[in-house]
N, C-alpha and C positions, 0 to 999 in steps of 0.2 A: 229369358233376358230380364239384361239389365238394362238396368235405367238410367239411358246414360246424358240423361241431365241431369246437370253440378251442380254439386251448391258450395261456398255461394254464390252460382255464376262470372267467375271469372274474377274475383269480387278479389283472391289470389294472389295475380300480379298485382291490384294497384298493394296491394299488404304486405310482401315483400319492398317495393321500392319504397313506402313509409315508411320504416325499416329500416330501408340501408337511409333514407335520408337522418334519419332519427343517431343510425353515429356516425354520421358522415359531420353534424354540427357541434356533436363531441369531442368525435380527432377533431375541431378547428385548431386549438393549440398547438397539438403536433404532425397538421394537415404539410405542415414545408419538407416532411422527411419523411412522409407519407407517398413522396409521387413514384415512386416504382413499383407503384399495385396500381394506377394505369394496364402495366402490364394486364390486365385480366381483363382488362376489356379490348384490346386486342383477339385472345383467348373468348371473350362472347362471341364477336365477328368473326370467327374459325368457326365457332361449334353450334351459330344459327347458321353459316351457312353448310350445312356439314347437317342438318336439323332440316334443312328448305327438300337436299340433295334424299337424306332416307326418303323424308317424305312422297319424293317423288319417287320412291325405287319400288317403297310398300306401296302405295300406290298402283306402281303398274304391274308386279308379282305377286304381288297380293289377293289386288281387292279391299283392298284394307275400308275405304272409304263404303263402300255399302254397301259393308256391315260390317259395323263396329261392333267392335267391343270392350269390356269396359279396361282390360288395359292399352288398347289403343288407343283409346279417350285419353283414356292418362297419361304416358307418353307423350302425343300428341302434346297437352296442353302442359306440360313436364318440363321435354327440352328445350320449348320457344324461350321458355321463362328463362329461367335459369339461362341462357344468352342472351335474354334481356338483362336480369341482374349483374351479371358480369359486365355488360355495358356501359354498365354505371360507375364503375370502377376509374373510366375513363376523363370524372371530376376531383381525383385527386391533382390529375395535372392538365390543367386546362391550355396549355400549352403545345401537348400535344398528337399527331398526327389528326388520330383518331379521331379525337375532340377533336378537333376543324374537321376535321370529315360530318361530323356530327352537328358541325354546328352554321355548314351553309340556311343562307336564307334560309330558301326554298323550302328544308327540310324545320327549324324552327318555326313557319307560317304553318308548311304544316301539321306540327304539333299540335298549336295555337287551335286549328279547328279539330281538331284527332277527336273530341268528346260528341262535339254535335255527328262528325262524319259516323263513326262507330253507335252511334244514337242513329240514324237513318240507313244507314244506307245493309241493313242485314232483310228489314221488310219488304225494298226498296230489288235489291239482288236476288229476292225469291221469285219476289211476283218476277221477274225478269226471265227468270233459268224459268219456269214454272209455265210462261208466256211465249217461252221460243225452243221448248224444246231442245232436242238431242242434235251436236257439233254434226256429229257419223265423222268424226278426223278433220273437217273442215274451218281451215286459219281461219278464214273470217268469220263464219260462225261464231267459234271462238270467242274471237276479235267483241265481236258486237254483242255474244253474251256477255260477258266479263268485264270489259273492259268501257261499255259505254254508260251501262249504268253507275258504275264508279266514275269516273268522268259527273254524269249529272249527278249523282248523288254531290260526292267534293263542290260541285256547284253548287247545290244551295245550303251542306254546308255549311260552304261559309257565309252565303246571305243572311244566316241564318245568327253565326255566331257575330260577323258584324250591322242589325238589326235588331238583334234582343240578346246574346247575349252578352256580350262585352260594353251596351249599353246600361247594365244587373251591375257585371262587373264595375264601371265606372263609377259607380251611385257608391257601392262601398266602395271604393278606395279615397271616392270623397273628392275623384272628379268630373269634369263633364267634356265634352267632344268625346273626338276618337284617339285613341285604344297613345300613349306619346313613347 
């Protein structure tokens, strides 16, 4: 059996974003002429939708989540990474519709607390799943098992961000009080 633990624990997502940011900064003088690159963002949105549909089909048809293999783990990791990288191209034209969609206030707020949410959701969702058992096709059981722990962990993440992370960030930035 393959060791399905990924190293470096999905930090490659982060690395792709950092590499993109570096190239984006280097292209600053020519960025006005590169607005058409934002079209790759739409390709990323389409690719993300196809990836989600592919996952659903894959799981239903082959039961791949119950019996993962090295290639299924890598593919399920790689496809959304490519889609997310392509969506970063929206930054080349902040006025395009895709960039405006991804700039909705609630999405920006979710992005602000996403690190804290990432830290807390895994163990709590896992515990919730083991404590509640299988859903046996019940929509209500699925909602209870999936949505409730995500809402709880999101709320907890907002509290941790507001009362722990934000004061540290403000101190580093030399500010005091709430974010401006």
